N, C-alpha and C positions, 0 to 999 in steps of 0.2 A: 755630075746630081745626077745626069741620066743614067748613068752606068750604078750609082746607088736603087736607085727607084726601079729597077731590073728586077731586084731580089724579088719586088710585090707583085703579087698576083694582077694581070693589064688594067684591070676595072680600076683597082685601086692604086694601082702606080695613076694613072690620067689625073683621078680623082687629086689624087697628092701633087703632083705637077701643077695642075690648076688652080690650087690654094697657094700655092708658091709662087707661082709666076703674078698673082694679087699681090703677096707680099712686099716685091720686087719691084711693085708695082704703082702701091699708095702706099710704100712707108713714109717718102718724103712729103705727100701732097698731104696724105688723113695716116698718122702715124694709129692711130686707134682703131682707123678699119684695118688696118695691116695687121696689127695685132689677131683682130680677132678672126682674119684668115689662117694667122701662124697657128692658134690655139685651135680651130679645128685640122690644120695637118698634123701637128702633134698628138693627135687624139686617135687619126689615121695611121700613122709611122713616125712610133716614137721611136723605134730602134734605127733609123735613117738618120745618120750623121747631117746631111744638110735638112734635115727636115729642123733639129736640134737648132742646128746653127740660125736658118732663120726666123727662129723664135728666142732667139735669144738678141738678134738686131730688132726683131717689134718689138720685143721688152724694154730694150736701151734704149729705141726710139720715144717710149712712152714714157719713159726714168724709172720702170723697175727695174732699179738694177738689182736686187737681190736673185731674182727672177732671171735676168737678164743672166750673170753668174753663172746660174746655178746650169741655166741652157749652155754657154759656152763651153765651160767645165766636162759638160755632158758628151758637148760635140769632140772635144780633141780628146776624149779617154777612146772616142770611137774609133779616131782617126790617123793620133799622134801627133798633128802639126801642130806645130809655133804660129803660126799665123794668124791665130786668135787672141796670141800672149798680149796687143798693146790693148785691145779694148776691154780685157777682163782687168789689165791694172783700172783704165778708167773707170771700170766696173768699182774699184773699190775707192775712188776717187769720190764716186759717187753717195756711197754707203760711208762719206765721212772718215776714209781711212787710207787719207795721204803716204802714208808712211809706210804701210805696205805698198802702194803704187808701189811709191822708189826702190822700194825692196827686192819687188818685180824687174823694174827697169836696168838695175843691177844684176841681176840673174844671168846663166847659164844661155837660155832660152833665147835670148836678145840677139847674141851671136848665131843664132839661127834665120833669122829673121833675114828678108831681100830689104835690099835698098827701102824702100818704100816703106814698109813693118818698124826699120830701124828709127828714120823720120818719122813716127806716128810716135813710137815710143819715147822720145827725144821729146814731143810735144806735149805727151802724157807725162812725164815727170817734172818738164816746166811748170804743167795745171799745178800739180801735186806740190811743186815748191810755194808756188803763190798761193795757194790752198793755205799753207803752213807760215806765209805772208815774207817768205824770204826772197822779191824781189830780185835781188841781185842776184843769188842762185840761179835763178830762174832764168835771168838773161844770160847767164855763162852758160847755163845749159842749153839754150838753143842756140849758142856760136856753136856753129860747124861747118864743114868743107860744102855741105849742103846751101846753108844762109849765104855763105861769099860767091857759093857760082852764077855765074850767069847767066846759065842755063836753064828752062822755063820747063820744067818736070810739073806731073799733075801734083806734089805736096808746095810747089815754090811758095804760091800764093799766100797758102794756112801757115808756113812755117813764117816766115819776110810777118802778115800779121800779125800771130803773135808776138814775134818780137817786138813791133812796134807798138803794141801795145803793154806789152812789158815793160820798152822804155816809159813811155809815160806814165804809168802809173808809178815811176820811179823819179818822177819830175825833168827829166832828160827832153823837153817838148821840141826840140830842133832836130835831134837825130830821130824822135818817134813822127816826125813830120815827112823827115827823107826816108824813112821805111815804110809810111803809110803810101807814098809815091811810087816805092820799088813794086810795093802790093799791086798797083793799080796798073803796072808795067805787064807784069805778068798774070792777074786776073782776067782772062779773056773773055769770061763765059757769066762776068759779074756775078760771085760767089758768094763776094764780102760784102761789107760794106763800107772798105775805105776809101771810096770815094767820099762817102758822107764824112766819114772821121774827120775824112784830110779838110774837108771845107771849114768842118769848127773849128781843126786847130789854127784855120786863116783868116777866120771871124767871118763866116759867111753863114749868114739868118736866112732860112726859105721862109718865105711868108704866103699865103694864101692872096692872089694878085687880087681879087672882089673884094677884099678886109679893104683896100687901100682905095676902093670906090666912091663915087660922093653916095652917100644916104638917099640924098635928093632926085639921083637917076632912078629912083623905083616908082617915083609918079611921073616918067617919062611918058609922054604919049608912044603909044604901040608895043611898051613891054608891059605884055599879060601873063609872065612866069618865069618860074626860076630858070636864067639860063646856064644854071651851073651845070656838070655832071652828076654822076650816080656821087663818084667820090670826092666831091668838093673844086672841080674844075682844076686846071695848072697850074703849077705854081710859078713865081718865079722867083730868082735869089739876087739877093739885095748884100752888099758888102759894106761891113759896121769901117 
């Protein structure tokens, strides 16, 4: 990115860089705000590929798929790279065109992707199959050496999660339970809700501990206020 910005006057390059930093910082926490910063960067330097790419991801995070696809295409024309191919295909899904996403999954560009990109493309293709209500085909699409590997990679949790979810959609609950458990093993930063899904399959219900208290306690001497935290207090797990 820095190399691309060097083509701009120093002051302008600094302004664009600041906006791009804010896009990266806010895109998960506040996608709408990130989108605003991306639009500013785009106004300042629309001929910089990194700016078009950032604008694409900001639009994508806000489900503005047509706009995101246009920005990704522009960035790809500028760089000639294929890295954005999977997310471009996912935009096609977002626009209600899963057939186009599957067509892209079989294109020569996929063979030029690195391993992470190929896994991402597989996830998009499986999602497109599910969009078309082809659950069994989605399951087969996800079956791969990467899924079978015991090695934990950055994509492992997401791949296993998609597989578990597809199995569940197909009514294969025992297998889904097994794979959700494998997700938990690989999801070190808790980026998925696999533990909740597994608990749900095992019949575990989360309830508010305060709801089980005796209503008469409200009149106990010394109780002068609500003791719950702002978020409702801690919950307790109960197995059915």
